[in-house]
C-alpha positions as CSV (number, residue, x, y, z in Angstrom):
1,M,-19.5,-36.8,96.6
2,N,-21.3,-38.3,94.8
3,I,-24.4,-36.0,95.7
4,I,-22.8,-32.8,94.3
5,F,-21.5,-35.0,91.5
6,I,-25.3,-35.6,90.8
7,L,-26.2,-32.4,91.5
8,S,-23.7,-30.4,88.8
9,I,-24.8,-32.8,86.4
10,F,-28.1,-31.6,86.7
11,C,-27.1,-27.8,87.2
12,I,-25.7,-27.8,83.8
13,L,-28.2,-29.7,81.7
14,I,-30.7,-27.7,83.1
15,F,-28.5,-24.5,82.3
16,G,-28.3,-26.5,78.8
17,L,-32.1,-26.4,78.6
18,V,-32.5,-23.1,79.8
19,F,-30.3,-21.2,78.0
20,A,-30.4,-23.5,74.8
21,C,-26.2,-23.8,74.9
22,P,-24.9,-25.1,70.4
23,P,-23.7,-28.0,70.3
24,S,-19.4,-28.0,70.6
25,L,-18.7,-27.7,67.4
26,S,-17.0,-30.9,67.1
27,S,-19.6,-33.3,68.5
28,L,-21.5,-31.9,65.3
29,N,-19.5,-34.8,63.2
30,L,-18.9,-31.6,60.2
31,P,-16.4,-32.4,57.8
32,P,-13.2,-30.4,57.5
33,P,-14.5,-27.1,54.7
34,V,-12.7,-26.8,51.6
35,I,-10.6,-24.5,50.3
36,H,-11.0,-23.2,47.0
37,T,-7.4,-21.3,45.6
38,E,-9.6,-20.2,42.1
39,C,-9.1,-17.4,42.0
40,L,-6.3,-16.5,44.6
41,T,-4.0,-13.8,42.1
42,R,-5.9,-10.9,41.7
43,N,-7.0,-10.5,38.2
44,S,-7.3,-15.0,37.4
45,C,-11.1,-14.9,36.9
46,Q,-12.2,-15.4,33.8
47,R,-14.5,-12.0,32.0
48,G,-16.6,-11.7,33.9
49,Y,-16.9,-13.7,36.6
50,I,-15.6,-12.3,40.0
51,C,-14.0,-13.3,42.7
52,R,-16.1,-14.2,45.9
53,L,-15.0,-16.8,49.3
54,N,-11.5,-17.7,46.3
55,R,-14.0,-19.1,44.2
56,C,-14.6,-17.9,41.0
57,V,-18.3,-17.0,40.6
58,G,-20.1,-15.5,37.2
59,G,-23.3,-13.4,39.5
60,R,-23.4,-12.0,36.2
61,A,-21.7,-13.6,33.9
62,F,-22.4,-11.8,31.0
63,G,-19.3,-11.6,29.2
64,S,-19.1,-15.7,28.8
65,R,-22.5,-15.5,26.7
66,T,-22.0,-12.0,24.9
67,R,-20.5,-12.8,20.7
68,Q,-19.9,-9.7,18.5
69,L,-22.4,-8.4,16.6
70,Q,-23.4,-8.0,13.1
71,Y,-25.8,-6.7,11.3
72,D,-27.2,-7.0,7.4
73,V,-28.2,-3.5,7.4
74,S,-29.3,-3.0,3.2
75,E,-31.7,-0.2,1.9
76,Q,-34.4,-1.9,2.5
77,T,-34.0,-2.3,6.8
78,S,-36.4,0.7,8.0
79,H,-35.1,3.9,9.9
80,E,-36.5,2.4,13.5
81,E,-35.3,-0.3,13.0
82,F,-31.7,0.4,12.2
83,Q,-32.2,2.8,15.5
84,F,-33.4,-0.3,17.6
85,I,-30.3,-2.6,16.5
86,Q,-28.2,0.4,18.1
87,V,-30.2,0.9,21.0
88,S,-29.5,-2.8,21.5
89,E,-25.8,-2.5,20.7
90,R,-24.9,0.4,22.8
91,S,-27.0,-1.1,25.6
92,L,-25.2,-5.5,25.4
93,K,-22.0,-2.7,25.3
94,M,-23.3,-0.6,28.4
95,N,-24.4,-4.0,30.1
96,Q,-20.6,-5.0,29.8
97,C,-18.9,-2.3,31.1
98,C,-20.7,-2.5,34.0
99,S,-20.4,-5.9,33.8
100,D,-17.0,-5.3,33.9
101,K,-16.5,-2.7,36.4
102,L,-17.6,-5.4,38.7
103,L,-21.4,-3.0,38.9
104,P,-22.9,-5.7,41.8
105,E,-25.9,-8.1,40.0
106,R,-28.5,-6.0,41.7
107,C,-28.1,-3.0,40.2
108,M,-27.4,-4.4,36.9
109,D,-31.4,-2.8,35.9
110,F,-29.9,0.1,35.8
111,C,-27.4,-0.3,33.4
112,S,-29.4,0.3,29.7
113,M,-29.2,2.7,27.3
114,T,-33.3,1.5,27.9
115,N,-33.6,2.7,31.7
116,Y,-30.7,5.6,32.0
117,N,-33.4,8.2,32.4
118,E,-34.1,10.2,34.8
119,S,-36.9,8.2,36.5
120,S,-34.8,5.1,36.5
121,V,-32.1,7.3,38.3
122,F,-34.5,8.6,40.8
123,R,-35.4,5.0,41.6
124,L,-31.2,4.2,42.6
125,L,-31.6,6.9,44.6
126,S,-34.6,6.0,46.0
127,E,-33.3,2.6,46.8
128,P,-30.1,2.1,48.7
129,Y,-30.1,-0.7,50.0
130,R,-30.5,-1.7,47.3
131,C,-28.1,-0.6,45.0
132,P,-25.5,1.3,46.8
133,I,-25.0,5.3,44.8
134,S,-21.7,4.4,44.1
135,S,-23.1,2.6,41.9
136,L,-24.3,5.4,39.6
137,E,-21.0,6.7,38.9
138,I,-20.3,3.3,36.8
139,I,-23.5,3.5,35.1
140,N,-22.6,6.6,34.2
141,Y,-19.0,6.1,33.4
142,C,-20.5,3.3,30.8
143,A,-23.3,5.0,29.6
144,L,-20.7,7.2,28.3
145,Q,-18.9,4.2,26.2
146,N,-15.5,6.4,26.3
147,F,-16.5,8.9,24.2
148,D,-16.5,12.9,25.9
149,H,-19.5,14.0,24.8
150,R,-18.9,17.6,26.8
151,E,-18.9,19.8,23.2
152,C,-22.6,17.7,22.6
153,C,-23.8,18.6,26.5
154,Q,-23.1,22.2,26.1
155,M,-24.9,22.5,22.8
156,K,-27.7,21.2,24.9
157,M,-27.5,23.8,27.5
158,V,-26.5,20.6,29.7
159,P,-24.2,23.5,32.8
160,E,-21.3,24.0,32.6
161,S,-21.4,22.3,37.2
162,C,-22.8,18.8,34.7
163,L,-20.2,19.0,32.5
164,N,-18.1,16.2,33.7
165,L,-21.2,13.6,34.0
166,C,-20.6,13.7,30.2
167,S,-16.2,13.1,30.1
168,P,-15.4,10.5,30.6
169,S,-11.8,11.0,31.9
170,D,-12.8,11.4,34.8
171,E,-13.8,8.3,36.4
172,K,-14.4,8.4,39.0
173,T,-17.0,11.1,39.4
174,H,-18.3,11.6,42.7
175,F,-22.1,12.0,42.8
176,D,-23.1,13.8,45.5
177,V,-25.8,16.7,46.8
178,S,-23.7,19.6,44.9
179,K,-24.9,17.2,41.2
180,L,-28.5,16.0,42.4
181,H,-29.8,19.8,39.4
182,C,-27.9,17.2,37.0
183,L,-30.3,14.5,37.1
184,H,-33.1,16.4,35.3
185,Y,-30.1,16.7,32.3
186,I,-30.2,12.9,32.0
187,T,-32.4,13.1,29.0
188,A,-30.5,16.0,27.4
189,M,-27.0,14.5,28.3
190,K,-28.1,10.4,27.5
191,S,-29.1,12.4,23.7
192,C,-26.1,13.2,22.9
193,F,-24.2,9.9,24.6
194,E,-26.6,8.0,21.2
195,S,-25.5,10.3,19.1
196,Q,-22.0,8.5,18.8
């Protein structure tokens, strides 16, 4: 009986070493898990933060760091300086919109008027592991800044099939194979977005 007991212990030890069974959780003496109840209700995090694992986190706490932009644009302000001020303000608004729409942090580089161009969009489409293609819908919506630019886009010869990309009325404009040809008109669309 004693030999059977010793053999069984020996087999268990050998089996454990060969197959590297992990120790039981109770033997690790871990503290009890902390349950965060900071954001159990929907939209309970402050602006610019999102709920992850029941905690408000600011992966891109952009909203908490932005301030109202005020510029003293006098007659002496050059045309180039004024355009820079406008582009900066539009990019900040676009970035804030993307943050509010919970665009993933790794996609935020694409969410600015400076980076809203044909090559950036093609780069986004070629790197779906970095930034999901669905994020293009959010980026386009935020570039519109809640203005309807269809009339301008028509004047810039944007095809009829792409005009819904110039209007915020359809927030969920789906980008699929049928919209790929529209990417060649991004420069024209962007000039319309920047005109208002």
